[in-house]
N, C-alpha and C positions, 0 to 999 in steps of 0.2 A: 880218266877224262875230267877236266875241270868244268865247273859251272860256267856258261858264258857271260853271266851277270855279276858275279862276284869273284870269279877266278879261284874259287875254293873247290873242294872236292864235290863231285857230282851229287852226292847225298843230300846236300842242302836243298836241292830242287824238289825233294819230296817232303819237306818239313812244312806242315800246314801253316805254321805261323809265318813262315817266309812267303809261301804262296798266297796267302791272304792279302799281302801287301803289294804284290808285284803289279805292274801295269797289266790291264786286262789282255792286252795282246800277247804278253808273255805267258799268262796263265793258260791261255787257249792254246799256245804252243806246247807247254808242258802237258796239258790235258789231253792233247791228240796223241801222245805216246801210247803205244800199245801196253806198256807195262805200268802205266799210272793206275794206282790202286783204287781210286775213287773219282767220281764225276760230280763236282759241287757246282751249283749255280754261282756265278760270280756276281757280287753286289758292288757296284761302283762307290757307294757310300763307305764300304769297309776299306777300299783303298785310300780314301781321303782321310778316314779316321787313323789309319795306320801311318800315314805320312805325318799327321799331327803328333801321334804318340812318339815317332822317331824324332821329330823336332824337339818336343818337350824333353825327351830322353838326353838329346844333345845338350840342351841347356842346363839340365840338372847335372849332368856329367861335367860339363864345363865349370860350373860353380864348385863342385866337389874338388875338381883337380887344380882349381885356384888355390886350394888349401893344403893339399898333399901331392907328392909326385906321382903317385899311383892310386888306382881306384880304391884299394883297401888300406892305403896308408903309405908307409915309408918304403915298402918292398914290393917288388913285382909278384903278382899272384894270379890265381885262376880267374880272379875277378877281372883282370886286365885282359886275359884271353877271351873271355866272354864278351866284354865291352868291345874288343877289337873286332870280333867276328860280327857284332851288331853293326858297328860303323861301316865295316866292309859290305855287309849285306844291304845297307841303306843305299849303296851305289845303284843297285837295281831299281830303286825308286827314283833315281836321279837326285838323291839328296847327299849332301856332303857337309862337312864342317864349315860353318859360316866363318868369314874373315874376322868377325869381332870375337870369336870364341877362341882367344889365344891360349888359355890353358889346355883346352881340349886339342887344339892343333899341336901344341907342344908335345903333349902326351902321345898323340897319334904317331907323330914323327918318331919319337923314341921307340915306342912299342912295335910299330910296323917295321921298323928298321932292324929289329933283332933277328938273328939268324933263324931262330925257330919259326918266325912269322912267315918265312918264305916256304916253309914245308908244305 
C-alpha cells in the first residue's frame, strides 16, 4: 500500500523526519494507528520550521541545478534519488517547486519521468 501523502511506499509514514513536518491532522491520523511505535507530542513550531527548511532546500537545490544537470554533477546518481524523494515528500506539506525555480523544475521533470521513479 502506498502512502496517501507522497504516493510512495508506506514505510515513509514511520520516518520521524517525515512525520515531524506533516500537518498536525495527518500526524494525528498516523499516531492513531495501533502499530505506531511511539506517541510524541506534536509541536506546531516544528511544522513551520520544517516548511522553512524545505523551502531553503528547494532554493539551494535550484541554485545547484542551474550549474549542473544532476545533483552530483553530470550524471544521474543516488543523490538525485534522495532529492527526488525529498521533493515528493514535500507534497505532504503542501509545498512544491516554485515557478521561478526553473532549474529545479527542469530537473524534477527529467528525474521523476524516469521509469525507475515510477516504482
